[in-house]
N, C-alpha and C positions, 0 to 999 in steps of 0.2 A: 494528369491534373485532377482528374475525377477522383481516383484513388486517394490522393492526398487530401482532398477535401472531405471525402467519406471518413477517413482516419481521423481527422480533426473533429467532425461532427460526432463520430464514435467515441472519441476521448472525452469529449464534453459530456456526452450523455453517461458514460461510465462514471466519471467523476461525480456527476449530480446524483445518480442512483446510489453510488457508493457512500456519499455523504448522508442521504436520506436514511439509508439502510443502517448506517452506523448510529444515527441519532435514535432510530426506532428499536433496536435490538437491545436485549438487556445486558447489563454490566455485572461481572463477577469479581468481587473485591476490588472494585474500581477499574477493572480491565474490561473493555469491550472487544468486540470483535474488529480486528484491524483490517477492514475490507479494502480501504485505500492502499494501504501497505502491500497487501496481497495482489491487488491490481497492479501495482508499480513493479512488483517482483515477476509477475507473470508477463506484462508487457515487455519488461527488460530482458527477460531470457529468450524473447523471440523476435525482437525488433532491433534496429541499428542504435548506435550510441546517441545520436542527436535526438531521435524520437524518444528514446528512453529518458534521457535527461529532461527533455521538455515536458513529457508527461509527469515525471517525478516531481519537477517544481511545482506544476500546476496542482497535482494531487496534494502535495505537502502543504501548499498555500491554503487549499480548501480545508485541509485536516486543521491547520493552525486556527483558522476561521471558525469552524465549528466547535472546537475544543477551547477557545478562548486562550490560546497559547501565545506567547510573544511571537514577533515576525520571525520567520525562517527557522523556528525551533525544529518542527516536523520537516519543513522542506529540505533543509540540510541533511538530516538523516535519510530521508527518502532519496536524495540524489546520490549520496554514497552507497546505499543499498542497490540503487539502479545501476550504477557504474560496477559495482562488484558483481551483480548479477549478470550484467552484460558481459563482463570479462570472463566468467567462469563457464557460463551456458550450461550450468548444472543446477536445475531448480529444485532438485529432491532435498537436498540437505540444508538449503539456504533458509527456508522457513523456519525450521527448528532454532536457528540461530538469530535470524534478524528479529523476530518479535520480541524475545527476552532482551535482546540488546537495545531495542527502542524503548523499553521500560526503563533500563539502565541510563540511556541518553536522556530521557525525560527527568530522571531523578538528578543526573549530573547538573543539568541546567537550571532545574526548578526543584531545590530540596524540599519545598513545602508540599509538592505533589507526592513526594516518595514515602509517605508514611506506610510502613509495611512493604518496602521496596522487594523484599525477598519473595514474599507471598505473591506480589503482582507479577514477579519474573517466573515464578513457577506456574502461574495460572496462565501467562501469555503464551507459553509454548504450545500447549494442546489447542488453545483457542486459535492461535495463528495458523497452526497447521490445518486445522479444520477449515478456517476461512480460506486459506490458500488453495486447498482441494477444491472447494465450492466454487470460489471465484474463478480459478482457472478452468474448469469445466464449463462453467456458464458463459466465460469470455469466448472459448473456443467455439461453442455453440452459436453464440451471437455473431462471432465474425463469419462463420460459414453461412448463416442465414442472411447476413448483410452483404456478403461477397466482398469483404474488405480487401483480400488478397487476390481477387480475380482480375 
């Protein structure tokens, strides 16, 4: 019970800090650092299906809120990405695919957002990989310090 409560508080804190940092960090050609999606991929590659999906839905809803996107635009993609990451358990190649696909997902549902979708897709891959490496390392450090799995 104690570890479940610690994971819930940790997840809420992770989403809150991710939202704040996404808003503060610079954008390149309209593409920001996808910190919440990186956190979803990192959590999903190490946790069970239920925890991964619950975190993905919450993080996606937060992304929709801070980006002023329609309801469930990001949450649906984050959930699909979480299920895929949870089933493959191979987080190395996933960020290189997930972040450009997220830009295509946004363009598919919101064509007005996709002005220059090719440039956004090209920029999203390195930004996403950089965000994934940084977020995964910081999450592992924070989980050890907070004794999440102890």
